[in-house]
C-alpha positions in Angstrom: 2.0 20.4 -52.6 0.2 17.1 -51.4 -0.6 17.0 -47.7 0.8 14.1 -45.7 -1.7 11.4 -45.2 -3.1 10.8 -41.7 -2.9 7.3 -40.4 -6.2 5.6 -39.4 -7.5 2.6 -37.4 -10.8 1.5 -38.9 -13.6 0.1 -36.7 -16.5 -2.0 -38.0 -19.7 -2.2 -36.2 -21.6 -5.3 -34.9 -25.1 -6.4 -35.1 -28.0 -4.0 -34.1 -26.5 -1.0 -35.8 -28.9 -0.7 -38.6 -32.0 0.8 -37.0 -34.9 3.0 -37.9 -32.8 6.3 -38.5 -30.4 4.3 -40.8 -33.2 3.4 -43.3 -32.1 4.6 -46.8 -28.6 5.5 -45.6 -26.7 2.9 -47.6 -27.8 4.0 -51.0 -28.1 7.5 -49.8 -24.3 7.6 -49.0 -23.2 6.1 -52.3 -21.1 8.5 -54.2 -22.1 8.6 -57.9 -18.5 9.5 -58.7 -17.4 6.2 -57.4 -19.0 3.7 -59.8 -16.9 0.9 -58.4 -19.0 1.2 -55.2 -22.2 0.6 -57.2 -20.6 -2.3 -58.7 -19.9 -3.8 -55.2 -23.5 -3.3 -54.2 -24.8 -4.9 -57.3 -22.5 -7.9 -56.6 -24.0 -8.1 -53.0 -27.5 -7.7 -54.4 -26.9 -10.4 -57.1 -25.6 -12.9 -54.5 -28.4 -12.2 -52.2 -31.0 -12.8 -54.9 -29.3 -16.1 -56.0 -29.9 -17.3 -52.4 -33.5 -16.3 -52.5 -32.9 -13.4 -50.0 -34.0 -9.8 -50.1 -31.5 -7.6 -51.6 -29.7 -4.8 -49.7 -31.1 -2.3 -52.0 -34.6 -3.5 -51.4 -34.1 -3.5 -47.7 -32.4 -0.2 -47.5 -35.1 1.4 -49.9 -38.0 -0.1 -48.4 -40.8 2.7 -47.8 -40.9 1.9 -44.0 -38.7 0.4 -41.5 -40.0 -3.0 -40.0 -38.2 -4.5 -37.2 -39.5 -8.0 -38.3 -38.0 -7.4 -41.7 -34.8 -5.2 -41.1 -33.8 -6.8 -37.8 -34.3 -10.4 -39.0 -30.8 -12.0 -38.5 -30.0 -12.7 -42.2 -31.2 -9.2 -43.4 -29.5 -7.4 -40.6 -26.2 -9.0 -41.2 -26.3 -8.2 -44.8 -27.2 -4.5 -44.0 -24.5 -4.2 -41.5 -21.8 -5.7 -43.7 -22.8 -3.9 -46.9 -23.0 -0.7 -45.1 -19.7 -1.0 -43.4 -17.8 -2.4 -46.4 -19.1 0.3 -48.7 -18.1 3.0 -46.1 -14.7 1.5 -46.1 -14.3 1.7 -49.7 -15.4 5.3 -49.7 -12.6 6.5 -47.4 -10.4 9.0 -49.1 -7.1 7.2 -49.6 -5.3 10.4 -50.4 -6.2 11.8 -46.9 -6.0 8.6 -44.9 -3.7 5.5 -44.8 -5.4 2.7 -43.1 -2.9 1.0 -40.7 -5.1 -1.4 -39.2 -8.7 -2.7 -39.0 -10.8 -4.2 -36.2 -14.5 -4.6 -35.4 -17.1 -5.5 -32.7 -18.7 -8.9 -32.7 -20.3 -9.4 -36.2 -18.1 -6.6 -37.4 -15.2 -9.1 -37.4 -16.8 -10.4 -40.7 -16.8 -6.9 -42.2 -13.2 -6.6 -40.9 -12.2 -9.5 -42.8 -14.0 -8.3 -45.9 -12.2 -4.8 -45.7 -8.8 -6.6 -45.5 -9.5 -8.7 -48.6 -9.7 -12.0 -46.7 -12.7 -12.9 -48.8 -14.2 -11.7 -52.1 -17.6 -9.9 -52.2 -19.8 -13.0 -53.1 -18.2 -15.1 -50.5 -18.5 -12.6 -47.7 -22.1 -12.1 -48.7 -22.9 -15.6 -48.4 -20.9 -16.2 -45.3 -22.4 -13.3 -43.3 -26.0 -14.6 -44.0 -24.9 -18.2 -43.2 -23.3 -17.2 -39.9 -26.4 -15.0 -39.0 -28.7 -17.8 -39.6 -26.6 -20.4 -37.7 -26.0 -18.2 -34.7 -29.6 -16.8 -34.5 -30.9 -20.4 -34.4 -29.1 -20.9 -31.2 -30.8 -20.6 -27.8 -30.6 -18.1 -25.1 -30.5 -14.4 -24.9 -28.3 -11.3 -24.7 -28.4 -8.0 -22.8 -26.3 -5.1 -22.1 -25.5 -3.2 -18.8 -23.2 -0.4 -17.9 -20.0 -0.5 -15.9 -19.3 3.2 -15.9 -20.9 6.3 -14.6 -22.3 9.3 -16.6 -18.7 10.7 -17.1 -17.6 7.2 -18.4 -15.5 6.4 -15.3 -15.6 3.0 -13.6 -18.5 2.5 -11.4 -17.6 -0.1 -8.7 -21.3 -0.7 -7.9 -22.2 -1.6 -11.4 -19.3 -3.8 -11.8 -20.0 -5.7 -8.5 -23.6 -6.2 -9.5 -22.5 -7.8 -12.8 -19.9 -10.0 -11.2 -22.5 -11.2 -8.6 -24.9 -12.2 -11.4 -22.0 -14.0 -13.2 -21.2 -15.9 -10.1 -24.7 -16.6 -9.3 -25.5 -18.1 -12.6 -22.1 -19.8 -13.3 -22.4 -21.9 -16.5 -25.6 -20.3 -17.4 -24.6 -16.7 -17.7 -21.6 -15.5 -19.5 -19.7 -12.3 -20.4 -20.5 -12.2 -24.1 -18.7 -8.8 -25.0 -16.4 -6.5 -23.2 -17.8 -3.4 -24.9 -16.1 -0.4 -23.7 -18.0 0.9 -20.7 -20.6 -1.7 -21.0 -20.9 -5.5 -20.3 -22.9 -7.4 -22.7 -23.9 -10.6 -21.0 -25.5 -13.7 -22.6 -26.7 -17.1 -21.5 -29.9 -19.3 -20.9 -33.1 -17.4 -21.4 -33.8 -18.3 -17.7 -30.5 -17.0 -16.4 -30.7 -13.7 -18.4 -34.4 -13.1 -17.2 -33.3 -13.6 -13.5 -30.3 -11.4 -13.9 -32.1 -8.6 -15.7 -34.8 -8.6 -12.9 -32.0 -8.5 -10.2 -29.6 -5.9 -11.5 -30.3 -2.3 -10.4 -31.9 -0.2 -12.9 -29.8 2.6 -14.6 -31.1 5.5 -16.5 -34.4 3.9 -17.0 -32.6 1.9 -19.8 -30.4 -0.8 -18.4 -30.3 -3.7 -18.2 -31.5 -3.7 -21.7 -32.5 -6.9 -23.5 -31.3 -7.0 -27.1 -34.3 -8.4 -29.2 -33.7 -11.2 -31.5 -30.3 -11.9 -30.0 -29.2 -15.4 -28.8 -26.4 -16.3 -26.6 -23.7 -14.9 -28.9 -20.0 -15.4 -28.0 -20.7 -18.2 -25.5 -20.3 -22.1 -25.5 -24.1 -22.2 -26.4 -22.9 -21.5 -29.9 -20.9 -24.6 -30.2 -23.2 -26.4 -32.7 -23.2 -23.3 -34.8 -19.4 -23.2 -34.8 -19.2 -27.0 -35.8 -21.5 -26.5 -38.8 -19.7 -23.2 -39.8 -16.4 -25.0 -40.1 -17.8 -27.6 -42.2 -19.5 -25.2 -44.6 -16.6 -22.8 -44.8 -13.2 -24.6 -45.2 -9.9 -23.1 -44.4 -8.8 -22.7 -48.1 -11.3 -19.9 -48.6 -9.5 -17.7 -45.9 -7.0 -15.4 -47.6 -4.2 -13.4 -45.9 -5.4 -9.9 -45.0 -3.9 -6.8 -46.9 -4.0 -4.7 -43.7 -3.2 -5.8 -40.1 -6.2 -7.1 -38.2 -7.0 -7.0 -34.4 -9.4 -9.7 -33.5 -11.7 -10.2 -30.3 -8.7 -11.4 -28.3 -6.6 -8.4 -29.0 -4.5 -10.7 -31.3 -2.9 -9.1 -34.4 -3.0 -10.8 -37.7 -0.2 -9.6 -39.8 -0.8 -8.9 -43.5 0.2 -10.9 -46.5 1.2 -14.1 -44.6 -1.4 -16.1 -42.6 -2.0 -19.6 -41.3 -5.4 -20.2 -43.1 -6.5 -22.9 -40.8 -5.8 -20.9 -37.8 -7.7 -17.8 -39.2 -10.6 -20.2 -40.0 -10.6 -21.6 -36.5 -10.5 -18.3 -34.8 -13.3 -16.9 -37.1 -15.7 -19.8 -37.0 -14.9 -21.3 -33.6 -13.3 -19.1 -30.9 -15.0 -16.0 -32.2 -18.4 -17.7 -32.2 -18.1 -19.5 -28.9 -15.9 -17.3 -26.6 -16.0 -13.8 -25.1 -15.4 -11.1 -27.6 -13.1 -8.5 -26.0 -13.9 -5.5 -28.1 -12.3 -3.1 -25.4 -8.9 -4.9 -25.6 -8.9 -4.8 -29.5 -9.3 -1.1 -29.4 -6.7 -0.8 -26.8 -4.2 -3.1 -28.5 -4.7 -1.3 -31.9 -4.1 2.2 -30.5 -1.0 1.1 -28.5 0.5 -1.0 -31.3 -0.4 1.3 -34.4 -0.7 4.7 -32.7 -3.2 6.0 -35.5 -3.7 9.8 -36.0 -7.3 9.0 -36.2 -10.0 6.3 -35.6 -12.5 5.9 -38.3 -15.9 4.3 -37.4 -17.8 2.7 -40.2 -21.5 2.8 -40.6 -24.2 1.9 -40.6 -25.2 4.0 -37.5 -23.0 5.9 -35.2 -23.4 3.8 -32.1 -19.6 2.7 -31.7 -18.4 6.2 -30.5 -19.2 5.8 -26.9 -17.8 2.3 -26.5 -14.5 3.2 -28.3 -14.1 6.4 -26.3 -14.6 4.4 -23.1 -12.0 1.8 -24.1 -9.6 4.8 -24.6 -10.6 6.4 -21.2 -10.0 3.1 -19.5 -6.4 3.2 -20.5 -5.9 7.0 -20.1 -5.1 7.2 -23.8 -3.5 10.6 -24.7 -4.7 12.2 -21.5 -8.4 11.1 -22.0 -9.8 10.7 -18.5 -13.6 11.1 -18.8 -16.4 12.0 -21.0 -15.7 15.7 -20.7 -12.1 15.4 -21.8 -13.2 13.3 -24.7 -15.9 15.6 -25.8 -13.4 18.5 -25.7 -10.9 16.7 -27.8 -13.7 16.1 -30.3 -14.1 19.7 -30.8 -10.9 19.9 -33.1 -11.4 20.7 -36.7 -10.5 17.2 -37.5 -11.6 15.1 -34.6 -9.6 12.2 -33.3 -12.7 10.0 -33.5 -14.5 10.2 -36.9 -18.0 8.4 -37.4 -19.0 7.8 -40.9 -22.6 7.7 -39.5 -22.5 11.4 -38.7 -22.8 13.4 -41.9 -20.4 16.3 -40.8 -17.8 13.8 -39.9 -18.3 11.6 -42.9 -17.4 14.4 -45.3 -14.0 14.7 -43.5 -13.4 11.0 -44.3 -14.7 10.9 -47.8 -13.6 14.2 -49.3 
């Protein structure tokens, strides 16, 4: 007798998730029993080659990881999109019913691809185009914690961040609400001053994100204007699965205002704060999934997603300890495809 499928929220990672440990993971994860995935990768590679760009296969199979190559905006965007989209296609549809999709920052483009809003060549061209446009912008971006070691709110850290935002009003912005972290962005001068002023945490934070400009701020307006000229509304198709965007807004499947979806994707999403925390919280409240599946590449989303759940006391999750205990189940609530043992539970 066929077992009942589990419902799942799928979450797509943002920029910066293809790092040295992920080298070779995209092709390494391809299942030879799924030739359709090989065909998708071939299409991505062919589109990249037609643009004169390094293919995902070449990048993923490079003998050594090179930051200048793999973290270059156009290459990083392609690796993140390809890794995430291929992971989505590898989900065992007989085990899991995907009831909604969301993503963090650049992961919104992967989210759109997974939901069928664009075909493979269009998405491949668009993610490279957006990476080029936004990376050309000015400014910087850095990350700072808002929670303690048990992932509970830390009033001191929160107050320190608010102080810097007030001190550099107009020059420093909340870029992403990322679970238990604040991602801030703004002018290079404001970011440097804030980084110097914020109390050091765990010898890691504040952490400047190399190669990142002032994403999700009004410093990206020029990129947004150009993007809307390059990618008209008629290219945007209705999603096949509900989408939760960086405001926590739900885009229903099958019927969509193409102009509104284009405006959000290429204007609001580019120039305004991305509220990843709210997206996760809205998704679990509205769709109550049995599981949350985190796409690769990498496995860095887990902490931020768990922190978003803890902040709303979801299903009794109150801190890092209760979350870790919940994850000890035979089929964990949070399933990261970047972790081999959990990947096999998702792909079969």
